C-alpha positions in Angstrom: 63.3 89.7 73.8 63.6 93.4 74.8 66.1 95.6 73.3 69.3 95.9 75.5 71.9 98.7 75.5 74.9 98.2 73.4 78.4 98.8 74.3 80.0 101.3 72.1 83.6 102.3 72.2 84.2 106.1 71.4 87.4 107.6 70.7 88.7 110.0 73.5 86.3 108.4 76.1 88.7 106.9 78.7 85.9 105.6 81.0 85.0 102.0 80.5 81.3 101.1 80.2 79.4 100.8 83.5 79.0 97.4 85.1 75.2 97.4 84.4 75.7 98.1 80.6 78.4 95.4 80.4 76.3 92.9 82.3 73.2 93.6 80.1 75.4 93.1 77.0 76.7 89.7 78.3 73.2 88.5 79.4 71.7 89.5 76.0 74.3 87.3 74.2 73.3 84.3 76.3 69.8 84.4 74.8 68.0 84.2 78.1 64.2 84.9 78.4 63.3 88.3 79.8 62.4 86.8 83.2 65.7 84.9 83.4 67.5 88.1 82.5 65.9 90.0 85.3 66.8 87.3 87.7 70.4 87.1 86.6 70.7 90.9 86.6 69.2 91.1 90.1 71.6 88.5 91.3 74.6 90.2 89.9 73.5 93.6 91.3 73.2 92.0 94.8 76.7 90.5 94.7 78.4 93.3 92.8 81.0 95.3 94.6 82.9 98.2 93.2 86.2 99.5 94.5 87.5 102.9 93.4 90.7 104.3 94.5 91.5 108.0 94.2 94.4 109.9 95.5 94.9 113.6 95.4 94.1 116.8 97.1 90.6 117.0 95.3 87.9 114.5 95.2 87.6 112.1 92.2 85.5 113.4 89.2 83.1 110.5 89.6 82.5 111.6 93.1 81.8 115.2 92.2 79.4 114.1 89.4 77.5 112.0 92.1 77.4 115.1 94.3 75.9 117.1 91.6 73.2 114.5 91.1 72.6 114.3 94.9 72.3 118.1 95.5 72.2 121.1 93.4 75.6 122.4 92.9 76.9 119.9 95.3 80.4 119.7 93.5 80.7 123.4 93.4 80.1 123.5 97.2 82.6 120.9 97.9 85.2 122.7 95.6 84.4 126.0 97.4 85.1 124.3 100.8 88.3 122.8 99.4 89.5 126.3 98.2 88.8 127.8 101.7 90.8 125.0 103.3 93.7 125.4 101.1 93.6 129.3 101.8 93.4 128.6 105.5 96.4 126.2 105.4 98.5 128.7 103.4 97.7 131.3 106.0 98.4 129.0 108.9 101.7 128.0 107.4 102.7 131.7 106.7 101.8 132.6 110.3 103.9 129.7 111.6 106.9 130.8 109.6 106.5 134.4 110.8 106.2 133.3 114.5 109.4 131.1 114.0 111.2 134.0 112.6 110.0 136.4 115.3 110.9 134.1 118.2 114.4 133.6 116.6 115.0 137.3 116.3 113.6 138.0 119.8 115.9 135.3 121.2 118.9 136.8 119.6 118.0 140.3 120.7 117.5 139.1 124.3 120.8 137.2 124.1 122.6 140.4 122.9 121.0 142.4 125.6 122.1 139.9 128.3 125.6 139.9 126.9 125.7 143.7 126.9 124.5 143.9 130.4 127.1 141.5 131.6 129.8 143.5 129.7 128.5 146.7 131.4 128.7 145.1 134.9 132.2 143.7 134.1 133.2 147.2 133.0 131.9 148.7 136.2 133.6 146.1 138.3 136.9 147.1 136.4 136.3 150.8 137.1 136.0 150.0 140.9 139.4 148.2 140.7 138.4 144.6 141.1 140.1 142.7 138.3 139.5 139.1 139.0 135.8 139.4 139.6 135.1 141.2 136.2 137.3 138.7 134.4 135.4 135.7 135.9 132.0 137.3 135.1 133.0 137.9 131.5 134.5 134.4 131.1 131.5 132.5 132.8 128.8 134.5 131.0 130.5 134.0 127.5 130.9 130.3 128.4 127.2 130.0 129.4 126.1 131.7 126.2 128.4 129.6 124.0 127.2 126.5 125.9 123.5 127.4 125.3 124.2 128.0 121.5 126.0 124.7 121.2 123.1 122.8 122.9 120.4 124.5 120.7 122.4 123.6 117.5 122.9 120.0 118.6 119.2 119.7 119.5 118.2 121.1 116.1 120.6 118.8 114.3 119.1 115.8 116.1 115.5 117.0 115.4 116.2 117.3 111.7 118.0 113.8 111.4 115.0 112.0 112.9 
């Protein structure tokens, strides 16, 4: 019989032996002829299925090793792409936060300008001697602004709760 690879356990090696090495070890222990060993090995290789699960932001180490075997610096290129995507996502989120801040600030500024314009108009009405009109303008404009503020707060609360 031909010499088969042996399974050796090494300290610090967390990876189990490959399926092929394990199968060769099992077959060699069955004391089959060389031809029978080839037939059994080919049968197992046909029906063999491997499932590997990986979760995380980066590809699994075994995947990166395979990429290096497939293409020169394959893993390095994938990692460079990953780094570019991470940088892009960080920039995108930063821009989104900046735009949200800018829209909030502009909304408050324009709200202040509208209220100021209403107050100026009410003051000009008071200077002309019409008391009921300016009072109605002040009260209705302040009520409208308060209503808009309450509506936005309620909508934000509903959005954040689900």
